[in-house]
C-alpha positions in Angstrom: 104.6 146.2 86.3 105.9 143.9 83.6 107.9 142.0 86.1 104.8 141.4 88.3 102.8 140.1 85.3 105.7 137.8 84.4 105.9 136.5 87.9 102.1 135.9 88.0 102.2 134.0 84.7 105.1 131.9 85.9 103.3 131.0 89.2 100.2 130.1 87.3 102.2 127.9 84.9 103.9 126.1 87.8 100.5 125.6 89.5 99.0 124.1 86.3 102.0 121.8 85.9 101.7 120.7 89.5 97.9 120.0 89.1 98.5 118.0 85.9 101.3 115.9 87.5 99.0 115.2 90.5 96.2 114.0 88.2 98.6 111.7 86.3 100.0 110.2 89.5 96.5 109.7 90.8 95.4 107.9 87.7 98.5 105.7 87.8 97.9 104.8 91.4 94.2 104.0 90.7 95.4 101.7 87.8 97.7 99.8 90.1 95.1 99.5 92.9 92.5 98.1 90.5 91.4 94.9 92.0 89.5 93.4 89.0 90.7 89.8 88.2 91.1 90.7 84.5 94.4 92.1 83.4 97.4 93.5 85.2 95.5 95.0 88.1 94.2 91.6 89.2 93.6 90.8 92.9 96.7 89.7 94.9 96.7 87.9 98.1 96.1 84.4 99.6 94.1 82.1 97.3 94.1 84.6 94.4 95.6 82.1 92.0 94.8 78.7 90.7 97.7 76.2 90.6 97.4 76.2 86.8 98.3 79.9 86.8 101.5 79.4 88.7 103.9 78.7 85.7 102.9 81.9 83.9 102.9 84.0 87.1 106.3 82.6 88.1 107.6 83.4 84.6 106.6 87.0 85.2 108.0 87.1 88.7 111.4 85.5 87.7 111.8 87.2 84.4 114.4 89.8 85.5 116.6 87.7 87.8 119.9 86.3 86.7 119.0 83.0 88.6 116.0 82.2 86.4 116.1 78.4 86.7 116.2 78.2 90.5 113.8 81.1 90.9 111.3 79.3 88.7 111.7 76.0 90.6 111.1 77.5 94.0 108.6 80.0 92.9 106.3 77.3 91.4 106.6 75.2 94.6 105.6 78.2 96.8 103.0 79.4 94.4 101.2 76.0 94.4 101.4 75.9 98.2 100.3 79.5 98.8 98.1 80.0 95.7 99.4 83.6 95.5 102.4 85.6 94.2 103.2 89.2 94.9 103.0 91.7 92.1 106.1 92.9 90.3 109.5 91.3 89.9 110.8 91.6 93.4 109.5 92.7 96.8 105.8 93.5 97.5 105.7 90.4 99.7 103.3 91.8 102.2 100.4 91.2 100.0 101.0 87.4 100.2 101.8 86.5 103.8 102.3 82.7 103.1 104.9 83.6 100.4 106.5 86.2 102.7 106.9 83.8 105.6 109.2 81.3 103.8 112.6 81.8 105.4 116.1 80.3 105.0 117.8 78.5 107.8 119.4 81.8 108.7 116.1 83.6 108.8 116.4 85.5 105.6 113.8 85.7 102.9 113.7 82.6 100.7 111.4 83.9 98.0 112.3 86.6 95.4 
């Protein structure tokens, strides 16, 4: 009998932890999908930036690369052409097709 009660309490605890984890993950996802233009959840995509925002956005995008100077140079050129930059430090290029379509002569991605 005591073993059954212990097992029930353990299962309820696991269920509660699972529910809390799910809620935290949902709140985190909602934060990242926020499309307001104010703050870190701003809208991404073609035409979402003004050319005056490119230097600060490129600083953010290039902040974690070891090739900071060339990254900044090319990023600002592409940003001013496309008027958008993907979120994060690397990847996420699908949200900015113009940025994503820049390729090297060998067909590889040109943008970080």
